[in-house]
C-alpha positions in Angstrom: 95.1 88.6 83.4 95.3 90.5 86.6 93.3 93.6 87.6 95.3 96.8 87.5 95.4 99.5 90.2 97.1 102.9 89.5 98.7 104.5 92.5 97.5 107.9 93.6 99.1 110.5 95.9 98.0 110.1 99.5 95.7 112.9 100.6 93.7 113.3 103.8 90.5 113.7 101.8 91.0 110.5 99.7 92.0 108.5 102.8 89.0 109.5 105.1 87.0 106.3 104.6 90.0 104.2 105.7 91.9 106.2 108.4 93.9 109.3 109.2 96.8 110.9 107.4 99.3 112.4 109.8 101.8 115.0 108.7 103.1 118.5 109.7 101.3 120.4 107.0 99.8 123.8 107.7 100.4 125.7 110.9 100.9 123.8 114.2 98.2 123.7 116.8 100.5 125.4 119.2 104.1 126.2 120.0 105.8 124.4 122.8 109.3 124.0 124.3 109.9 127.7 124.6 108.4 128.4 121.2 110.9 126.2 119.4 108.7 123.3 118.6 105.4 123.2 116.7 102.9 120.6 118.0 100.4 119.1 115.6 98.1 117.7 118.2 96.0 114.5 118.2 96.5 113.5 114.6 95.0 110.0 114.7 91.9 108.3 116.0 93.4 105.4 118.1 90.6 102.9 118.7 90.9 99.6 120.6 88.2 97.3 121.8 90.4 96.0 124.7 94.1 95.7 125.5 96.3 98.8 125.3 98.1 100.9 122.8 101.6 99.8 122.2 104.5 101.0 120.1 106.6 98.5 118.1 109.3 98.8 115.5 108.7 97.0 112.2 111.4 96.5 109.6 109.8 95.7 106.3 111.4 94.2 103.2 111.7 96.7 100.3 109.3 96.1 97.5 109.4 97.3 93.8 106.7 98.3 91.4 104.8 97.0 89.7 103.7 94.9 92.7 101.3 91.9 92.7 98.5 92.3 95.4 97.2 88.9 96.4 95.8 89.5 99.8 94.7 92.2 102.3 94.2 92.0 106.0 92.4 93.8 108.8 92.4 94.2 112.6 88.9 94.0 114.0 90.0 94.9 117.6 92.2 98.0 117.0 93.4 100.7 114.8 97.0 100.5 113.4 99.3 103.5 112.7 102.5 103.4 110.6 105.0 106.1 111.2 108.0 105.9 108.9 111.4 106.4 110.6 112.8 108.0 107.4 111.5 110.5 104.9 111.1 107.8 102.2 107.7 107.2 100.5 105.9 104.0 101.1 102.9 102.2 99.5 99.6 102.2 101.2 96.9 99.8 100.0 93.3 99.9 101.3 90.0 98.3 100.3 86.3 99.0 101.0 84.3 96.4 102.9 81.1 94.9 101.6 79.5 92.4 104.0 82.9 91.4 105.4 84.6 91.1 102.0 87.2 93.6 100.7 86.3 95.3 97.4 87.7 98.0 95.2 91.3 98.1 96.4 93.1 101.4 96.1 96.8 102.2 96.2 98.4 105.4 97.6 102.0 106.6 97.6 103.0 108.7 100.6 104.9 112.0 100.4 107.9 112.5 102.6 106.9 113.1 106.2 103.4 111.5 105.9 102.3 108.7 108.3 99.0 106.9 108.3 96.6 105.3 110.8 94.2 102.6 109.6 90.8 102.7 111.4 89.8 99.6 113.2 88.5 96.9 110.8 89.9 98.6 107.6 91.1 96.2 105.0 94.7 97.0 104.0 97.8 95.7 102.4 100.8 94.7 104.3 103.6 97.1 105.2 105.2 98.0 101.8 108.4 100.2 102.0 109.7 101.2 98.6 113.2 102.0 99.8 115.6 101.1 102.6 115.7 101.2 105.6 112.0 100.2 105.8 111.8 101.1 109.5 108.5 102.1 111.0 107.1 102.9 114.4 103.8 101.1 114.6 101.2 102.0 117.2 98.5 99.3 117.6 96.6 97.2 120.0 98.6 95.0 122.4 96.4 92.4 124.0 95.2 88.8 124.0 93.2 87.0 121.3 93.4 87.1 117.5 93.3 90.5 116.0 94.0 89.6 112.4 91.8 88.6 109.5 93.2 87.9 106.0 91.5 87.8 102.7 93.1 86.2 99.6 91.7 87.5 96.3 90.5 85.0 93.7 92.3 87.1 91.1 95.4 89.2 91.9 95.8 92.9 91.3 98.9 94.6 89.8 99.8 97.9 91.4 101.6 100.3 89.1 102.6 103.9 89.0 
């Protein structure tokens, strides 16, 4: 029998140990473009050991719930931000780190207009859109060398609503 994980709504407070939640909630930091645009400034802590920040477009396959979680990954050399290119919610899975091993996986569902940034070295699930088109702008480290570690769980988890 698999372990079960109940999804929870993504909030900035719940996500603090893993990264940043980016959205346009509250009042903007300032108005720009002749007062016609609110700027929510510096929403994520981009962190790279070397290389440079790059922006890529990812198109992920749509997943359905319940979902089997068999592995997580992390990027030791850089943070990784996922900015959906639609207002559709997506699944965000994270896990705590205990001596280099992911533990206590958690699952979050985003609200329309939310994006996330994983802190460098945070264990997380793969990109998991729950509806089409599954398009994301991804801001992460572009550089040489391996920046990916995977961990396959001995026992899978089932993520459910």
